[in-house]
N, C-alpha and C positions, 0 to 999 in steps of 0.2 A: 514267431512262436511264442506260447505259452502254456505254460504245464498247471494245470488245477487239481489240488489235491483238498479232496473233501472230507469232513469228519463229520458223524452224525449225531445224534444225542442218545444213540441205542447204548443197553447198558453197555454190551460189549462195543467199543468204537470201531470202525467201519471207515475204511480209508480207499478213497477211490481215487487214481491218479488216469487221468486223462491227455493225450496228448497230441499234437498236430490239431490244433486250433488256430485257428488265425485271426486275430485279432490286434490292436494296439497295443502294446507293453512300454509302460506299466498302466495300466486302467484300474478302473473303482467297480466293485460287484455292490451294486443294491438291494438286488433281491434274489432269490434260488430257491427252486422248492425240487425236493428228489422226490420223484415220482418212477423213472425207470431204469432197468441197470444195463440196459444199452442208449449211447451218450448219442443227446444229439443236442448241438448248440445252438441259440439266436442272441447275434448279439447287436445290441441298438444303445452304441455309446456309453453309457454306463451302466446300461442293465444288463445280464445274462441271467438267463434261464435255466438250467440243465433238468432232465428229466431223462429220469428212471424208470425200469418199470421195476413197480415193488407192489405188495399187496397193499398196504395203508404208504398214503406222504406221510413224509417225516420233515419238519423243519430243518434243515441245517444249523448249525451249532459255528460255524466258523467257515469260512472259504479263503486257503492260503495260495499265494499265484507266486511259480517261481518260472522268471524268463532263463532260457538257453540258449548257447549258439550250436550251430551244426554240427560241430566240432566234437560237442560232446558223445556224438555216437561213435567216433571212430574210436578203435583199440590206441591205446596211447602210445606202444612201439610206432603203431604206421605212422602215428603222424609225423615226424620226424625222417621217415623210411624216400634215401634216394630211389627216384624210381630205374628201374634198366634201361640201359642206353641200346636199342635195337638196331639193325642196321638199315640202311634205308631203300624199299622195293625197288623192283626192276623198273614199273613205269613211274613210278616217281623221280628216282633218278635219272631217267631219261629226258623228262619232262624241265628237271632242273639246269640240265648238263646242255640241253637241244640237240642232244645227240639220239637215234633210233637205238634201240633196245638193241637192235643185232648186230651192233657195232660196240657195243661196250662189253668188254672184256671185265668180269666183275669177281674179285680177289677177299673182298672186305670179309667174305663169310664163311669160306672153307670150303664151298659148295662145290658139288662133282659138273665140271663145265659140257660134261660129257650127254648127262641126264640120264633116265632112267632107261633099262632096255625097252624093245618093241614091244614086247610080253607086257609088258603093264598099261601101255596104252592100249591094246588090245583088248584086256581082260578091262580096262574103265570102261570103255566103247560097249563093252556087252554086257556091264554090270544088270541082273536082272531083278535088285531087291534094293533100288537105293530107298526106298518110302517103307522100309520096314525095320523096325531097331537091329542093331548088330545084337552077336553073341557077345552077351559082358563075357564071357571068358575065352574071347579070339581061340577056340578049341583046334580049326584048322591050321591055323599061323602057328599054333605052338606045337601042333605033330611037327610041322616042318621043320620050325627052328631046335627040335629036339633030335631030330638027324641030321642037323648041318652043325649044331655044338657040340654032341653028343651027350645029352645029359637029359634024364628024364624031364616029359612035360611038366609035371608037376612043380619042379623048380623054377619055371620059368614064367614070367611075370612080363605083359607087352603093356605099352601106354604110348600116349598122342606125344610121341618123342621122348629118348631120355631126359629130359629136361619135366617132365609129368613126373616119372617117377622118383627124381631128387627130390622134388617137392614131396611127394608120398613118403618118401622114407622118412623126412624130419619130420613131417606132422604125425609120425608112428614113435617115433622114438625123441622126440626133445620135448621139454618143458621149458615153462619160459626160464630163461636165465641159464641152461644146460649153455656148455662149452664145445665146439665142433671144434676141429685142426684143420687149417688151408696150409696148402704150399706153392703162395704166388712165386713167379707168374705163371699164373693159370686160368681155366675160365670160370668165368665169372660169377656161374648161375651157382656156384656152392656156395659164397658168402650172401648173395642176392636171396636166395630159398632161407638160409638161417635167420636172418633178418626179418622175412616177413614171420617166418614162425618164432620169432620172440628171442632166439637162439644168441649166442654170442660166439667171434670168430679167432682162434689164437693161430697167428699166423705165424707159420716157421718157413721162412725164405729158402728158395734154390739157393746152389751156387752161380757164381758168373758163368757168363755166355765163353763158349758154346756147349759147356756139359750141361748147365742145369741142374746139377745132380741133386738129389733131395737129401737133405739134413737127419739121416737117421737118428743121431742123437741125440740133437735138438727137438724131435718130436717125441722119443719117449720120454725127454726129461719135462716136455711139455705134459703130455699123459699123465705122468705120477705128480704135476704140481697142481694140473687143474681136472683130472680127471674129467676129460671131453666125453661126450655119448659116440660120436664120429669122425672117422680120420677118413677126408678126401685125398686121393690120390691118382693122377690121370696118366696115361701111361697108351701110347704115345701121348707125350704131353702136347696139350695147346694150351699158349700159339708156338711153341717153338721146337716140337716132334721130337723133343730126347725120349730117352729109354731108362724106366727103371728097372735096375738089377732084378733079375727074379732072385738072387739072395737077400735084398734087403724089402722086397717084400716078404719072404718069410720068415724075417726077422721081425717086421712090424708087425705081423699076423698074430705074434705070442704077446703083442701085448692089449690089455682088456678094453678095448673098444671097436666100435665097429667098421671094420677098414669098408669102403665104396670103392672100390678100381673101376674107373671109366676108360673104355677101353675103344670111343667110338673110331679110332682111327687104326686098329690092330691088323685090320686086313690089310694096310699100307707099309707093315713092317713085314719084313724078312726075317728077320734075325730074333723074333720071338714069339711065340705061340701065344692065343689066349688063354686068360685063368678062368676059365667058364669052369670046367670041369673039377675045379680043384672049390668050388663051394661046396660040394659034396663031402668032402674033408675038413670043411673048417666052417664051422656057425657062426662065426665074426666076418664070414666072405659076402660081398654082393659083386657081382659084376656086373658094368652098364655095358651094352653096345646100341647101334644107332642105325638105320638107312639109310640116313640123310646121305653120307658120304658115299660108300660105296656103290649105292643101289643108287644114286640120284635123288632120292625120294622127301629132299628136305623141305619143298613145298607141303606136301601130304601130311606130315607129322608123326612119325612110326621109330617105336623105339623098344627094346627089349632087357630084361636082367634075368640073368641069374642066381636066384634069391633063397637063401635054406631053408625049410620047409616049415621049421619053425615060426620064422617072420614073414611065410607066405599066409601065412595061419591070418596076420593082423592085415598085411594088405589086402585081402580080400574083403577085410572088412571095412576096409577106409577107403580103395579106391572109387572112381564113377560108375557105377556099372554099365555105361554105356560108352568109354573111354577113347575107344578105338571104333571109328567107324565103317560100316561095312566097305567104302573103296578104298579106304586105310588098309585096308586085312588084305583086300584083294589084290591089291597095289602089290605090297609086301610080298604074297605067295607067288605072284609073278615073276616078281626079282629072283626071287631065291629056287626056280626053275629053270631062270636062265643061269644057265651055270659057266655056259662059255662067257658068258658078258661079265661076269663077275671076275672069270680068274684075269685075262685080258684088261680088263680095267684096273685092276689091283697091281699088275705087276709095276 
C-alpha cells in the first residue's frame, strides 16, 4: 500500500491523503490532474491519474508518496500485548485426547460440573423473541437481582460475564499510563484488561500458602507512591479460594482508590457474606459477581455488579447497548427463580 499526499497550487494549500491504494512501491508518478473530491485511482505502471470532483481542474504542484506497514494502524501498546490464554473447549479437548466428551472430568476453569437448573433449559426452549434486540437495561433481570442482593436495581449493572464489566470499568477510569494495584496469584483478567487499556500494573503479592493473605501494608504503600486509580481484590480468591478478612477490606476502603471486589465464588463461602450492600455506603467500592459458578451458566456469559450511582452514570454512557442477549437474560432469571437448586448446589 502507498499513501499519496497531494498539494494544489491554490492560494490556500489543500492537502488530500489517499489510503488503500494498491500499487507497487516505490513508483514514479508522471502525470496527475485534480478533477474530483472522491478519489478514483488508475495505475498503469508509471502513470497514475487522480480524479476529484472540483468546479475547475487544477494542476498539481507536487505528489509525495510514503509507504507504510500494516502495523502503523495498530495502537502502540497493543503491538507487544501478550494474548490471554483461554481454556480449551470441551469438543476440541475431546478430539485432542480421543476421549468422548461425557467421559471427561473438566477442572481447568472452575466450571460448575452440575450444569444449570432444569428451569434454564425450559426457559431457553420457550424463548419467544430471540429475533428482537434485547432490553439494553436488562430491567427484568436487574429487578430480580435487586431482590436477591438486597440493593436497589439502580445500583446494579449487568454484563456479558463479569469479564466485560472489568474491562468496562477500566475503560471508564484509566488514562494511558495510569496504575492499578493487583494481588497475585489471582484472576488473570485484571492485568490483561489493564494492559488492553494502556494501564500499568503494580503487583503486591499475597502471602505464602495456604493462607495467601493479602499484604495490606504493601498495598497502602503502593497507593501512596504510585497513586493508582484501581485496586483489585478477589474474595474468595481465584485460584486458591482464600478469604480476605472483612477488617482488611474496611481498611483498604479508606484509601483514595477505586476498590473492585470480585466475589465470583462468594456463594460457596460459608464464613463470609457478600459486600454488595456496602456499595451504598462507599463511593469507592464496586462488587462483581457472576452466574457462571453457582448457576452453571459459564457458556451463556452473564455477570453483574453493584456500582455506586455516580459511577453508574458513566457505565450507562460507555457500555454497549445490547451487551446482554435475550437468551442470557432469560437464563439468568430462570436460574434466580430456582431457589432450591441454588441452595443445594452451594453447600
